Every structure is written in C-alpha cells, then in structure tokens.
N, CA, C and O of each residue as an XYZ file, in Angstrom:
912
protein
N      12.680     77.754     16.294
C      12.862     76.676     17.286
C      11.768     75.625     17.154
O      12.033     74.424     17.178
N      10.549     76.096     17.016
C       9.424     75.167     16.873
C       9.536     74.370     15.580
O       9.229     73.179     15.537
N       9.986     75.057     14.516
C      10.161     74.354     13.244
C      11.220     73.255     13.363
O      11.078     72.187     12.768
N      12.253     73.511     14.113
C      13.318     72.520     14.310
C      12.786     71.292     15.052
O      13.087     70.148     14.709
N      11.966     71.583     16.105
C      11.382     70.470     16.882
C      10.482     69.629     15.997
O      10.505     68.400     16.056
N       9.659     70.329     15.144
C       8.749     69.601     14.244
C       9.535     68.723     13.277
O       9.161     67.583     13.000
N      10.647     69.290     12.763
C      11.464     68.520     11.831
C      12.071     67.279     12.497
O      12.133     66.202     11.905
N      12.518     67.465     13.750
C      13.091     66.322     14.491
C      12.039     65.238     14.721
O      12.311     64.047     14.575
N      10.819     65.683     15.087
C       9.725     64.717     15.328
C       9.375     63.973     14.045
O       9.221     62.752     14.062
N       9.249     64.690     12.943
C       8.930     64.069     11.644
C      10.014     63.083     11.237
O       9.729     61.978     10.776
N      11.287     63.511     11.418
C      12.412     62.655     11.070
C      12.428     61.384     11.923
O      12.672     60.283     11.429
N      12.154     61.574     13.247
C      12.113     60.414     14.155
C      10.984     59.466     13.766
O      11.153     58.247     13.779
N       9.818     60.044     13.415
C       8.678     59.218     13.007
C       8.992     58.455     11.732
O       8.626     57.289     11.586
N       9.679     59.132     10.805
C      10.044     58.500      9.544
C      11.006     57.349      9.775
O      10.863     56.276      9.188
N      11.998     57.584     10.643
C      12.961     56.519     10.969
C      12.251     55.327     11.608
O      12.544     54.174     11.293
N      11.295     55.626     12.528
C      10.542     54.562     13.208
C       9.737     53.736     12.208
O       9.709     52.508     12.281
N       9.076     54.437     11.263
C       8.285     53.738     10.236
C       9.175     52.829      9.395
O       8.800     51.698      9.085
N      10.371     53.334      9.021
C      11.301     52.536      8.212
C      11.767     51.297      8.968
O      11.834     50.197      8.418
N      12.090     51.508     10.254
C      12.545     50.382     11.085
C      11.459     49.332     11.227
O      11.726     48.138     11.091
N      10.212     49.776     11.505
C       9.096     48.844     11.655
C       8.823     48.095     10.355
O       8.566     46.892     10.359
N       8.884     48.832      9.233
C       8.658     48.193      7.928
C       9.722     47.137      7.662
O       9.423     46.053      7.162
N      10.969     47.462      8.000
C      12.068     46.516      7.800
C      11.869     45.267      8.660
O      12.031     44.141      8.192
N      11.510     45.493      9.942
C      11.277     44.369     10.855
C      10.127     43.496     10.370
O      10.193     42.270     10.462
N       9.071     44.125      9.853
C       7.910     43.378      9.357
C       8.301     42.505      8.162
O       7.940     41.330      8.092
N       9.034     43.094      7.237
C       9.478     42.350      6.060
C      10.392     41.194      6.450
O      10.318     40.099      5.891
N      11.257     41.471      7.429
C      12.181     40.434      7.900
C      11.417     39.301      8.564
O      11.722     38.127      8.351
N      10.411     39.661      9.380
C       9.589     38.648     10.065
C       8.811     37.821      9.048
O       8.719     36.597      9.147
N       8.247     38.539      8.056
C       7.464     37.845      7.025
C       8.340     36.892      6.235
O       7.932     35.775      5.917
N       9.555     37.341      5.918
C      10.487     36.508      5.170
C      10.869     35.274      5.966
O      10.953     34.174      5.419
N      11.103     35.463      7.284
C      11.447     34.327      8.142
C      10.293     33.343      8.215
O      10.499     32.130      8.201
N       9.049     33.882      8.295
C       7.869     33.009      8.351
C       7.725     32.196      7.086
O       7.451     30.997      7.138
N       7.912     32.855      5.926
C       7.817     32.145      4.658
C       8.924     31.120      4.527
O       8.710     30.017      4.024
N      10.115     31.494      4.986
C      11.246     30.571      4.931
C      11.000     29.359      5.818
O      11.348     28.233      5.461
N      10.392     29.603      6.984
C      10.100     28.511      7.911
C       9.088     27.549      7.313
O       9.243     26.333      7.429
N       8.034     28.094      6.663
C       7.013     27.250      6.033
C       7.626     26.436      4.907
O       7.347     25.245      4.762
N       8.472     27.097      4.103
C       9.123     26.414      2.990
C      10.025     25.301      3.491
O      10.080     24.217      2.909
N      10.737     25.584      4.587
C      11.616     24.568      5.181
C      10.805     23.380      5.673
O      11.173     22.229      5.439
N       9.692     23.664      6.360
C       8.839     22.594      6.856
C       8.283     21.761      5.711
O       8.261     20.532      5.779
N       7.828     22.444      4.645
C       7.262     21.750      3.499
C       8.291     20.830      2.853
O       7.989     19.683      2.521
N       9.511     21.342      2.677
C      10.574     20.531      2.075
C      10.917     19.329      2.943
O      11.159     18.235      2.432
N      10.937     19.535      4.249
C      11.251     18.449      5.176
C      10.182     17.366      5.121
O      10.488     16.174      5.122
N       8.914     17.802      5.073
C       7.801     16.845      5.003
C       7.834     16.080      3.685
O       7.638     14.865      3.666
N       8.077     16.779      2.596
C       8.159     16.116      1.295
C       9.284     15.092      1.270
O       9.136     14.014      0.694
N      10.405     15.428      1.892
C      11.532     14.500      1.951
C      11.175     13.271      2.760
O      11.553     12.154      2.406
N      10.436     13.476      3.861
C      10.033     12.343      4.691
C       9.073     11.429      3.927
O       9.164     10.205      4.024
N       8.161     12.025      3.172
C       7.221     11.229      2.376
C       7.979     10.442      1.308
O       7.636      9.296      1.017
N       9.009     11.059      0.726
C       9.835     10.348     -0.248
C      10.567      9.176      0.413
O      10.724      8.113     -0.186
N      11.008      9.386      1.650
C      11.682      8.304      2.382
C      10.715      7.162      2.674
O      11.086      5.990      2.609
N       9.466      7.517      2.997
C       8.442      6.503      3.259
C       8.031      5.834      1.951
O       7.715      4.645      1.918
N       8.039      6.633      0.857
C       7.559      6.138     -0.423
C       8.449      5.080     -1.027
O       9.199      5.361     -1.962
N       8.381      3.880     -0.516
C       9.178      2.788     -1.038
C       8.299      1.544     -1.169
O       7.120      1.558     -0.817
N       8.885      0.492     -1.672
C       8.155     -0.754     -1.836
C       8.230     -1.551     -0.536
O       9.300     -2.016     -0.142
N       7.071     -1.705      0.129
C       6.996     -2.469      1.376
C       6.617     -3.910      1.023
O       5.496     -4.178      0.590
N       7.556     -4.825      1.210
C       7.363     -6.206      0.766
C       7.415     -7.160      1.961
O       8.313     -7.081      2.799
N       6.444     -8.053      2.019
C       6.431     -9.118      3.022
C       6.398    -10.452      2.281
O       5.566    -10.657      1.397
N       7.305    -11.354      2.643
C       7.440    -12.615      1.925
C       6.961    -13.783      2.777
O       7.030    -13.756      4.005
N       6.471    -14.817      2.078
C       6.034    -16.031      2.754
C       6.268    -17.245      1.874
O       6.475    -17.110      0.668
N       6.237    -18.430      2.469
C       6.440    -19.677      1.721
C       5.306    -20.646      2.062
O       4.950    -20.838      3.225
N       4.755    -21.247      1.011
C       3.635    -22.176      1.201
C       3.906    -23.465      0.429
O       4.524    -23.451     -0.636
N       3.434    -24.570      0.983
C       3.578    -25.885      0.330
C       2.236    -26.612      0.351
O       1.418    -26.420      1.251
N       2.035    -27.448     -0.658
C       0.837    -28.277     -0.683
C       1.060    -29.462     -1.614
O       1.908    -29.427     -2.505
N       0.278    -30.506     -1.382
C       0.338    -31.724     -2.204
C      -1.049    -31.984     -2.764
O      -2.034    -32.003     -2.026
N      -1.119    -32.183     -4.069
C      -2.407    -32.393     -4.750
C      -2.334    -33.693     -5.542
O      -1.323    -33.985     -6.181
N      -3.404    -34.463     -5.496
C      -3.527    -35.643     -6.355
C      -4.447    -35.290     -7.516
O      -5.630    -35.009     -7.321
N      -3.901    -35.305     -8.706
C      -4.685    -34.951     -9.896
C      -5.110    -36.232    -10.608
O      -4.291    -37.115    -10.862
N      -6.409    -36.320    -10.928
C      -6.938    -37.478    -11.647
C      -7.841    -37.026    -12.783
O      -8.561    -36.033    -12.674
N      -7.786    -37.778    -13.870
C      -8.686    -37.528    -14.994
C      -8.967    -38.858    -15.683
O      -8.080    -39.699    -15.823
N     -10.203    -39.033    -16.106
C     -10.597    -40.302    -16.705
C     -11.331    -40.071    -18.013
O     -12.225    -39.228    -18.091
N     -10.954    -40.819    -19.038
C     -11.630    -40.786    -20.318
C     -12.335    -42.126    -20.530
O     -11.726    -43.185    -20.381
N     -13.628    -42.072    -20.879
C     -14.408    -43.298    -21.051
C     -14.842    -43.460    -22.506
O     -15.131    -42.490    -23.207
N     -14.875    -44.735    -22.935
C     -15.253    -45.057    -24.303
C     -16.260    -46.208    -24.300
O     -16.479    -46.860    -23.279
N     -16.872    -46.443    -25.473
C     -17.809    -47.557    -25.664
C     -18.885    -47.564    -24.579
O     -19.048    -48.531    -23.834
N     -19.616    -46.441    -24.521
C     -20.728    -46.307    -23.564
C     -20.242    -46.507    -22.124
O     -20.906    -47.142    -21.305
N     -19.082    -45.952    -21.851
C     -18.477    -45.993    -20.511
C     -18.048    -47.389    -20.077
O     -17.793    -47.634    -18.898
N     -17.973    -48.300    -21.045
C     -17.561    -49.662    -20.686
C     -16.037    -49.753    -20.544
O     -15.524    -50.588    -19.800
N     -15.323    -48.884    -21.268
C     -13.864    -48.891    -21.217
C     -13.404    -47.497    -20.790
O     -13.882    -46.487    -21.307
N     -12.488    -47.461    -19.860
C     -11.986    -46.155    -19.389
C     -10.463    -46.175    -19.297
O      -9.839    -47.207    -19.054
N      -9.906    -45.012    -19.498
C      -8.459    -44.840    -19.401
C      -8.196    -43.680    -18.437
O      -8.647    -42.557    -18.664
N      -7.468    -43.965    -17.368
C      -7.249    -42.967    -16.313
C      -5.812    -42.456    -16.357
O      -4.872    -43.185    -16.674
N      -5.686    -41.198    -16.032
C      -4.348    -40.625    -15.838
C      -4.354    -39.908    -14.487
O      -5.348    -39.300    -14.091
N      -3.249    -39.993    -13.810
C      -3.161    -39.326    -12.502
C      -1.711    -39.000    -12.186
O      -0.779    -39.543    -12.780
N      -1.558    -38.100    -11.237
C      -0.218    -37.696    -10.827
C      -0.267    -37.083     -9.438
O      -1.268    -36.494     -9.032
N       0.817    -37.232     -8.736
C       0.976    -36.579     -7.438
C       1.684    -35.251     -7.689
O       2.790    -35.223     -8.230
N       1.055    -34.172     -7.302
C       1.578    -32.837     -7.588
C       2.068    -32.197     -6.280
O       1.288    -32.003     -5.348
N       3.354    -31.874     -6.222
C       3.946    -31.245     -5.041
C       4.256    -29.786     -5.383
O       4.942    -29.492     -6.361
N       3.736    -28.890     -4.558
C       3.864    -27.468     -4.849
C       4.634    -26.772     -3.725
O       4.310    -26.933     -2.548
N       5.641    -26.008     -4.095
C       6.336    -25.115     -3.172
C       6.282    -23.717     -3.784
O       6.760    -23.500     -4.897
N       5.701    -22.778     -3.055
C       5.475    -21.453     -3.628
C       6.041    -20.352     -2.746
O       5.883    -20.362     -1.525
N       6.699    -19.411     -3.387
C       7.109    -18.175     -2.721
C       6.076    -17.097     -3.032
O       5.721    -16.865     -4.188
N       5.606    -16.449     -1.976
C       4.540    -15.458     -2.126
C       5.000    -14.133     -1.532
O       5.597    -14.098     -0.455
N       4.720    -13.054     -2.236
C       5.023    -11.721     -1.706
C       3.764    -10.874     -1.701
O       2.962    -10.911     -2.634
N       3.609    -10.106     -0.624
C       2.538     -9.118     -0.531
C       3.225     -7.759     -0.436
O       3.986     -7.506      0.497
N       2.954     -6.891     -1.404
C       3.682     -5.624     -1.482
C       2.736     -4.438     -1.569
O       1.650     -4.523     -2.143
N       3.181     -3.321     -0.980
C       2.508     -2.027     -1.128
C       3.530     -1.062     -1.724
O       4.541     -0.754     -1.093
N       3.266     -0.594     -2.926
C       4.181      0.332     -3.582
C       3.805      1.762     -3.198
O       2.938      2.377     -3.818
N       4.476      2.282     -2.162
C       4.132      3.610     -1.652
C       4.615      4.739     -2.556
O       4.330      5.907     -2.291
N       5.345      4.402     -3.625
C       5.647      5.418     -4.632
C       4.352      5.885     -5.310
O       4.279      6.994     -5.840
N       3.340      5.020     -5.282
C       2.061      5.327     -5.935
C       1.092      6.064     -5.004
O      -0.010      6.428     -5.417
N       1.498      6.281     -3.764
C       0.628      6.991     -2.818
C       0.434      8.438     -3.264
O       1.388      9.110     -3.654
N      -0.814      8.911     -3.203
C      -1.125     10.287     -3.584
C      -1.445     11.101     -2.336
O      -2.129     10.621     -1.431
N      -0.944     12.342     -2.292
C      -1.152     13.192     -1.125
C      -1.183     14.651     -1.553
O      -0.781     15.004     -2.662
N      -1.665     15.481     -0.653
C      -1.731     16.920     -0.912
C      -1.148     17.659      0.293
O      -1.436     17.318      1.441
N      -0.319     18.685      0.016
C       0.264     19.488      1.088
C      -0.338     20.889      1.045
O      -0.173     21.616      0.066
N      -1.040     21.261      2.121
C      -1.656     22.582      2.253
C      -0.771     23.418      3.175
O      -0.860     23.305      4.397
N       0.089     24.262      2.581
C       1.031     25.050      3.376
C       0.307     26.062      4.260
O       0.709     26.292      5.400
N      -0.755     26.664      3.736
C      -1.466     27.710      4.471
C      -2.046     27.175      5.775
O      -1.921     27.808      6.823
N      -2.683     26.002      5.706
C      -3.324     25.425      6.891
C      -2.457     24.367      7.576
O      -2.887     23.707      8.522
N      -1.221     24.220      7.074
C      -0.286     23.245      7.639
C      -0.934     21.865      7.778
O      -0.983     21.277      8.858
N      -1.423     21.382      6.653
C      -2.144     20.105      6.642
C      -1.652     19.222      5.495
O      -1.489     19.683      4.366
N      -1.419     17.950      5.806
C      -1.129     16.952      4.781
C      -2.336     16.028      4.681
O      -2.802     15.497      5.689
N      -2.833     15.839      3.485
C      -3.973     14.956      3.268
C      -3.538     13.780      2.399
O      -3.091     13.966      1.267
N      -3.673     12.572      2.937
C      -3.396     11.369      2.141
C      -4.627     11.094      1.292
O      -5.696     10.784      1.817
N      -4.472     11.207     -0.014
C      -5.607     11.072     -0.933
C      -5.859      9.618     -1.333
O      -7.002      9.200     -1.517
N      -4.781      8.864     -1.462
C      -4.948      7.481     -1.910
C      -3.777      6.624     -1.455
O      -2.615      7.002     -1.605
N      -4.105      5.456     -0.895
C      -3.096      4.469     -0.526
C      -3.186      3.326     -1.536
O      -4.270      2.786     -1.753
N      -2.069      2.948     -2.155
C      -2.127      1.899     -3.191
C      -2.602      0.559     -2.637
O      -2.381      0.235     -1.470
N      -3.251     -0.201     -3.490
C      -3.719     -1.529     -3.099
C      -2.533     -2.486     -2.987
O      -1.462     -2.254     -3.548
N      -2.758     -3.547     -2.258
C      -1.730     -4.569     -2.115
C      -1.517     -5.281     -3.449
O      -2.446     -5.430     -4.243
N      -0.296     -5.712     -3.680
C       0.038     -6.469     -4.882
C       0.558     -7.838     -4.435
O       1.623     -7.938     -3.825
N      -0.203     -8.886     -4.746
C       0.162    -10.243     -4.335
C       0.769    -10.983     -5.524
O       0.156    -11.088     -6.587
N       1.983    -11.494     -5.325
C       2.666    -12.257     -6.368
C       2.894    -13.684     -5.884
O       3.471    -13.907     -4.819
N       2.433    -14.646     -6.680
C       2.574    -16.064     -6.330
C       3.478    -16.730     -7.367
O       3.166    -16.739     -8.558
N       4.589    -17.283     -6.908
C       5.529    -17.974     -7.800
C       5.637    -19.434     -7.376
O       6.484    -19.785     -6.555
N       4.769    -20.294     -7.942
C       4.791    -21.701     -7.531
C       5.813    -22.533     -8.308
O       5.994    -22.352     -9.512
N       6.467    -23.433     -7.609
C       7.336    -24.437     -8.230
C       6.571    -25.755     -8.163
O       6.386    -26.309     -7.080
N       6.124    -26.259     -9.313
C       5.257    -27.437     -9.368
C       6.047    -28.635     -9.877
O       6.629    -28.597    -10.961
N       6.058    -29.687     -9.087
C       6.747    -30.930     -9.452
C       5.729    -32.077     -9.523
O       4.823    -32.172     -8.695
N       5.898    -32.951    -10.538
C       4.971    -34.081    -10.738
C       5.679    -35.389    -10.383
O       6.820    -35.628    -10.781
N       4.976    -36.221     -9.630
C       5.495    -37.523     -9.225
C       4.442    -38.600     -9.471
O       3.244    -38.320     -9.523
N       4.922    -39.856     -9.624
C       4.035    -41.021     -9.807
C       3.026    -40.771    -10.929
O       1.826    -40.993    -10.766
N       3.532    -40.310    -12.058
C       2.650    -40.013    -13.189
C       2.215    -41.313    -13.863
O       3.039    -42.157    -14.214
N       0.906    -41.451    -14.035
C       0.329    -42.605    -14.734
C      -0.570    -42.097    -15.846
O      -1.460    -41.280    -15.606
N      -0.340    -42.581    -17.075
C      -1.131    -42.160    -18.217
C      -1.100    -43.238    -19.286
O      -0.328    -44.195    -19.212
N      -1.956    -43.061    -20.278
C      -1.983    -44.006    -21.398
C      -1.940    -43.226    -22.703
O      -2.106    -42.007    -22.721
N      -1.715    -43.945    -23.791
C      -1.669    -43.281    -25.084
C      -3.021    -42.692    -25.465
O      -3.092    -41.695    -26.183
N      -4.101    -43.317    -24.978
C      -5.438    -42.815    -25.287
C      -5.885    -41.704    -24.335
O      -6.900    -41.049    -24.572
N      -5.126    -41.497    -23.262
C      -5.455    -40.417    -22.317
C      -4.165    -39.869    -21.702
O      -3.920    -40.036    -20.507
N      -3.344    -39.214    -22.526
C      -2.064    -38.690    -22.025
C      -2.244    -37.321    -21.372
O      -3.278    -36.669    -21.523
N      -1.216    -36.908    -20.649
C      -1.212    -35.552    -20.088
C      -1.000    -34.552    -21.222
O      -0.136    -34.734    -22.080
N      -1.802    -33.500    -21.207
C      -1.717    -32.466    -22.248
C      -1.545    -31.089    -21.591
O      -1.547    -30.955    -20.367
N      -1.399    -30.094    -22.430
C      -1.270    -28.722    -21.924
C      -2.499    -28.295    -21.151
O      -2.401    -27.503    -20.213
N      -3.661    -28.814    -21.536
C      -4.894    -28.469    -20.827
C      -4.859    -28.968    -19.392
O      -5.345    -28.292    -18.485
N      -4.288    -30.146    -19.182
C      -4.166    -30.683    -17.819
C      -3.262    -29.796    -16.963
O      -3.579    -29.501    -15.811
N      -2.135    -29.376    -17.536
C      -1.203    -28.540    -16.786
C      -1.811    -27.172    -16.464
O      -1.552    -26.608    -15.401
N      -2.618    -26.646    -17.384
C      -3.297    -25.371    -17.129
C      -4.300    -25.512    -15.984
O      -4.410    -24.637    -15.125
N      -5.026    -26.623    -15.990
C      -6.002    -26.873    -14.917
C      -5.302    -27.003    -13.570
O      -5.758    -26.459    -12.564
N      -4.179    -27.736    -13.567
C      -3.433    -27.929    -12.325
C      -2.897    -26.594    -11.818
O      -2.997    -26.291    -10.629
N      -2.334    -25.802    -12.716
C      -1.780    -24.500    -12.336
C      -2.861    -23.585    -11.775
O      -2.640    -22.891    -10.783
N      -4.028    -23.585    -12.409
C      -5.146    -22.765    -11.945
C      -5.622    -23.222    -10.567
O      -5.910    -22.401     -9.695
N      -5.702    -24.543    -10.380
C      -6.129    -25.091     -9.097
C      -5.124    -24.773     -7.997
O      -5.504    -24.452     -6.871
N      -3.835    -24.864     -8.329
C      -2.771    -24.574     -7.359
C      -2.861    -23.130     -6.887
O      -2.799    -22.863     -5.687
N      -3.006    -22.199     -7.825
C      -3.068    -20.784     -7.454
C      -4.327    -20.462     -6.654
O      -4.294    -19.630     -5.747
N      -5.436    -21.121     -6.989
C      -6.670    -20.890     -6.239
C      -6.527    -21.378     -4.799
O      -6.968    -20.708     -3.865
N      -5.908    -22.550     -4.623
C      -5.694    -23.090     -3.277
C      -4.718    -22.227     -2.483
O      -4.903    -22.002     -1.287
N      -3.680    -21.749     -3.160
C      -2.708    -20.886     -2.482
C      -3.340    -19.572     -2.061
O      -3.044    -19.051     -0.985
N      -4.212    -19.033     -2.907
C      -4.888    -17.772     -2.570
C      -5.721    -17.935     -1.303
O      -5.766    -17.032     -0.468
N      -6.384    -19.091     -1.156
C      -7.165    -19.354      0.055
C      -6.254    -19.468      1.281
O      -6.578    -18.970      2.359
N      -5.115    -20.128      1.096
C      -4.169    -20.268      2.209
C      -3.613    -18.911      2.640
O      -3.429    -18.653      3.830
N      -3.347    -18.048      1.659
C      -2.819    -16.713      1.960
C      -3.837    -15.920      2.775
O      -3.475    -15.223      3.723
N      -5.113    -16.030      2.400
C      -6.167    -15.300      3.119
C      -6.269    -15.764      4.571
O      -6.559    -14.965      5.461
N      -6.030    -17.052      4.807
C      -6.148    -17.608      6.160
C      -4.869    -17.425      6.981
O      -4.882    -17.579      8.202
N      -3.771    -17.098      6.305
C      -2.486    -16.961      7.010
C      -2.341    -15.552      7.587
O      -3.227    -14.709      7.455
N      -1.203    -15.330      8.226
C      -0.900    -14.005      8.799
C      -0.063    -13.147      7.855
O       0.358    -12.049      8.217
N       0.176    -13.649      6.645
C       1.048    -12.926      5.711
C       0.501    -11.548      5.376
O       1.234    -10.560      5.427
N      -0.783    -11.470      5.032
C      -1.370    -10.187      4.665
C      -1.442     -9.255      5.872
O      -1.227     -8.050      5.745
N      -1.744     -9.819      7.046
C      -1.791     -9.004      8.269
C      -0.419     -8.415      8.581
O      -0.303     -7.250      8.961
N       0.622     -9.240      8.414
C       1.987     -8.754      8.642
C       2.339     -7.630      7.667
O       2.984     -6.650      8.042
N       1.909     -7.783      6.412
C       2.171     -6.749      5.406
C       1.443     -5.458      5.758
O       1.985     -4.364      5.602
N       0.205     -5.598      6.237
C      -0.583     -4.427      6.620
C       0.046     -3.713      7.814
O       0.060     -2.483      7.866
N       0.567     -4.483      8.777
C       1.226     -3.880      9.937
C       2.483     -3.115      9.524
O       2.788     -2.062     10.084
N       3.204     -3.648      8.548
C       4.396     -2.951      8.046
C       4.000     -1.662      7.336
O       4.686     -0.646      7.442
N       2.874     -1.719      6.606
C       2.379     -0.517      5.924
C       2.033      0.566      6.936
O       2.416      1.724      6.769
N       1.306      0.186      7.989
C       0.923      1.147      9.032
C       2.164      1.738      9.693
O       2.212      2.931      9.993
N       3.171      0.884      9.916
C       4.412      1.352     10.543
C       5.102      2.406      9.678
O       5.621      3.394     10.200
N       5.110      2.202      8.372
C       5.748      3.163      7.462
C       4.966      4.475      7.433
O       5.560      5.552      7.493
N       3.645      4.390      7.343
C       2.825      5.600      7.266
C       2.853      6.388      8.580
O       2.690      7.608      8.587
N       3.061      5.679      9.679
C       3.111      6.350     10.982
C       4.302      7.303     11.085
O       4.297      8.220     11.907
N       5.319      7.090     10.255
C       6.471      7.993     10.253
C       6.055      9.398      9.824
O       6.592     10.394     10.309
N       5.083      9.463      8.900
C       4.569     10.767      8.473
C       3.819     11.423      9.625
O       3.942     12.626      9.851
N       3.041     10.623     10.352
C       2.280     11.144     11.495
C       3.224     11.706     12.561
O       2.975     12.782     13.105
N       4.286     10.995     12.855
C       5.254     11.445     13.867
C       5.852     12.791     13.463
O       5.996     13.690     14.291
N       6.199     12.920     12.180
C       6.810     14.161     11.707
C       5.822     15.326     11.768
O       6.170     16.408     12.240
N       4.596     15.112     11.295
C       3.610     16.203     11.299
C       3.301     16.649     12.726
O       3.178     17.846     12.984
N       3.177     15.713     13.643
C       2.907     16.067     15.042
C       4.062     16.878     15.636
O       3.841     17.831     16.384
N       5.287     16.492     15.299
C       6.445     17.185     15.868
C       6.607     18.600     15.311
O       7.253     19.440     15.937
N       6.021     18.870     14.136
C       6.174     20.179     13.504
C       4.916     21.036     13.594
O       4.855     22.130     13.033
N       3.905     20.521     14.313
C       2.681     21.297     14.484
C       1.767     21.280     13.275
O       0.899     22.141     13.140
N       1.954     20.308     12.395
C       1.080     20.152     11.239
C      -0.001     19.110     11.541
O       0.065     18.411     12.553
N      -1.006     19.014     10.644
C      -2.068     18.021     10.785
C      -1.982     17.011      9.648
O      -1.575     17.337      8.533
N      -2.372     15.784      9.955
C      -2.425     14.731      8.950
C      -3.873     14.271      8.822
O      -4.515     13.942      9.819
N      -4.382     14.249      7.601
C      -5.771     13.849      7.365
C      -5.844     12.677      6.397
O      -5.039     12.550      5.474
N      -6.836     11.826      6.637
C      -7.100     10.686      5.758
C      -8.578     10.348      5.828
O      -9.150     10.247      6.914
N      -9.194     10.172      4.665
C     -10.627      9.871      4.580
C     -11.466     10.920      5.312
O     -12.449     10.577      5.969
N     -11.085     12.190      5.205
C     -11.849     13.278      5.804
C     -11.716     13.393      7.309
O     -12.448     14.153      7.944
N     -10.787     12.643      7.886
C     -10.619     12.632      9.342
C      -9.182     13.015      9.701
O      -8.231     12.607      9.033
N      -9.044     13.800     10.757
C      -7.710     14.175     11.229
C      -7.110     13.025     12.037
O      -7.706     12.554     13.006
N      -5.932     12.585     11.625
C      -5.248     11.489     12.305
C      -4.391     12.078     13.421
O      -3.465     12.848     13.165
N      -4.704     11.711     14.645
C      -3.983     12.271     15.786
C      -3.104     11.248     16.498
O      -2.242     11.616     17.297
N      -3.319      9.963     16.209
C      -2.531      8.931     16.885
C      -2.464      7.683     16.015
O      -3.175      7.571     15.016
N      -1.592      6.736     16.408
C      -1.494      5.471     15.695
C      -2.819      4.711     15.743
O      -3.150      3.964     14.822
N      -3.569      4.908     16.823
C      -4.862      4.244     16.961
C      -5.820      4.685     15.858
O      -6.526      3.862     15.276
N      -5.840      5.997     15.573
C      -6.685      6.499     14.485
C      -6.262      5.901     13.156
O      -7.104      5.529     12.339
N      -4.956      5.808     12.940
C      -4.428      5.226     11.713
C      -4.873      3.770     11.583
O      -5.311      3.338     10.517
N      -4.754      3.019     12.680
C      -5.130      1.610     12.668
C      -6.603      1.434     12.325
O      -6.960      0.572     11.522
N      -7.458      2.253     12.935
C      -8.892      2.136     12.706
C      -9.248      2.427     11.250
O      -9.988      1.669     10.622
N      -8.714      3.535     10.714
C      -9.037      3.925      9.342
C      -8.462      2.954      8.321
O      -9.129      2.618      7.343
N      -7.239      2.502      8.538
C      -6.621      1.587      7.588
C      -7.228      0.195      7.675
O      -7.310     -0.500      6.663
N      -7.656     -0.227      8.862
C      -8.336     -1.516      8.984
C      -9.643     -1.513      8.202
O     -10.019     -2.523      7.606
N     -10.332     -0.378      8.207
C     -11.543     -0.247      7.390
C     -11.176     -0.333      5.911
O     -11.878     -0.970      5.126
N     -10.072      0.313      5.537
C      -9.583      0.264      4.159
C      -9.279     -1.177      3.753
O      -9.612     -1.591      2.643
N      -8.644     -1.949      4.654
C      -8.307     -3.339      4.361
C      -9.571     -4.195      4.226
O      -9.636     -5.079      3.373
N     -10.573     -3.929      5.071
C     -11.824     -4.689      5.002
C     -12.524     -4.467      3.668
O     -13.057     -5.404      3.074
N     -12.520     -3.223      3.205
C     -13.131     -2.910      1.901
C     -12.399     -3.670      0.798
O     -13.022     -4.215     -0.113
N     -11.066     -3.698      0.893
C     -10.285     -4.432     -0.102
C     -10.630     -5.915     -0.091
O     -10.813     -6.517     -1.150
N     -10.721     -6.518      1.113
C     -11.032     -7.951      1.211
C     -12.415     -8.242      0.656
O     -12.625     -9.268      0.009
N     -13.363     -7.339      0.906
C     -14.722     -7.517      0.390
C     -14.720     -7.522     -1.136
O     -15.381     -8.351     -1.761
N     -13.969     -6.588     -1.733
C     -13.908     -6.508     -3.190
C     -13.236     -7.736     -3.789
O     -13.679     -8.251     -4.816
N     -12.164     -8.209     -3.146
C     -11.471     -9.409     -3.627
C     -12.385    -10.619     -3.555
O     -12.446    -11.410     -4.496
N     -13.101    -10.770     -2.437
C     -14.018    -11.894     -2.268
C     -15.130    -11.849     -3.317
O     -15.551    -12.884     -3.833
N     -15.595    -10.650     -3.620
C     -16.649    -10.480     -4.624
C     -16.157    -10.921     -5.996
O     -16.877    -11.597     -6.731
N     -14.937    -10.541     -6.340
C     -14.345    -10.945     -7.629
C     -14.141    -12.463     -7.685
O     -14.401    -13.097     -8.707
N     -13.673    -13.032     -6.574
C     -13.453    -14.478     -6.524
C     -14.759    -15.237     -6.693
O     -14.802    -16.250     -7.391
N     -15.828    -14.756     -6.059
C     -17.130    -15.411     -6.213
C     -17.606    -15.318     -7.661
O     -18.212    -16.252     -8.186
N     -17.328    -14.185     -8.299
C     -17.755    -13.978     -9.684
C     -17.088    -15.009    -10.600
O     -17.748    -15.619    -11.441
N     -15.761    -15.199    -10.427
C     -15.048    -16.141    -11.289
C     -15.378    -17.579    -10.921
O     -15.335    -18.463    -11.776
N     -15.706    -17.821     -9.658
C     -16.067    -19.171     -9.241
C     -17.356    -19.644     -9.870
O     -17.533    -20.835    -10.122
N     -18.268    -18.700    -10.126
C     -19.571    -19.052    -10.705
C     -19.599    -18.891    -12.211
O     -20.605    -19.176    -12.860
N     -18.457    -18.420    -12.773
C     -18.399    -18.179    -14.210
C     -18.296    -19.496    -14.967
O     -18.235    -19.498    -16.197
C-alpha cells in the first residue's frame, strides 16, 4: 500500500514537472515571439520614415554685371555690361535612407547613430538683358562663370536668411517623431547623442544643436573659400 502511494506521488510530481516545463517553454516562446514582432514592427516604421524629405523654394534676383578693359595707360577703355535676371528653384532635402540606427532587442532600445546632413540643390535660370559689349571686350566664358558663381553665392546667403531651411528641419523632426511615438507606445526607449528621448521637446533640443553645428561648419567653409 505504501509503495503504491509513493508511486502515485512520484507520478504526480513527474506530471507536474512536465506541465511546468511545458508552460515555461511556451511562455519563453511567446516572449521571444513578442520581441521579434516588436522588432519587425519598429524596423518597418523606420523604413516608412526612411524617405527623402524635400522642401522646395523659389528665389529671384537682379544683378548688374560690369567689366572694363583699359588700354594705352588707361587712357582708352572698353566696357561691357548686362542686366542679369535670375529665377532659381531651390530644394533642401534630408535623405533618411542614409540614417544609421541600432536596435537593442534585449534592452528594448533604439539608438539613432547618425542623421544625414541636408542636401541643398540650387537650379538657377539666368537670363541676360541690355547686353553691351565691344569687339575688344566681348562677353566670354569667363564672364559667365563669374556671373554663375556670384549668383549661387548670393542665393546661398538668401537661403540662409529665409525660412526654407527651418521649414525643412521642422519636416525632418516631424518624420523622426514618428519613431518616438512608436517606441513610447511599445514600451521601448529611443536614444540620440547618448540621451534618452522622451518627448518632442527633447528631439527639438538635440536636433537644434545638430543644426547649429551644421551651420557653423558651413559658415566656416564659406569663410575659407571667401578668403581663398
């Protein structure tokens, strides 16, 4: 009788161990499946965000170009001039396909490693009016190169003073905020520049610093070429 009771107890214990082991494996599998599902969903959202964010603008300007050639100890001069009318289409783009990030499944953390720099494209349409020149001082390819260089330099200054770049930056922040919304809703963390992003305000502060660094570098390059 005692042996029978012992056998029943051992059998019951064995069944309990098997059931618990099965439940544990099932729970573990569900947990892994849940993490994998979350990871795939986040990756898909990043792919949706990863597009070309383009902001367009139009600028116009009028330039008077003059050049003078002097001969015979500056006693004789020949002048050429033209009225230059410029209409330019400008785009400021962020190619988020180039954004680099890391997904840490264990700690449920997404880290944005790199945000691509802005890409500014200037397409000027240059028209010449009231052209005056002489055979001894005609318009040449060098004149057109100088005019084109001057036009782009003036347009670059206008772009910096306009709201075009700010509008592009706001669109960039809006796109990146979609990742923040998703991570918050799924209990994940979003990090950038070693800081955990918890709200749009944090994103604005960190990205505004990023934009300031970019403007500083651009200004430094412009000063370098200006003094070259």
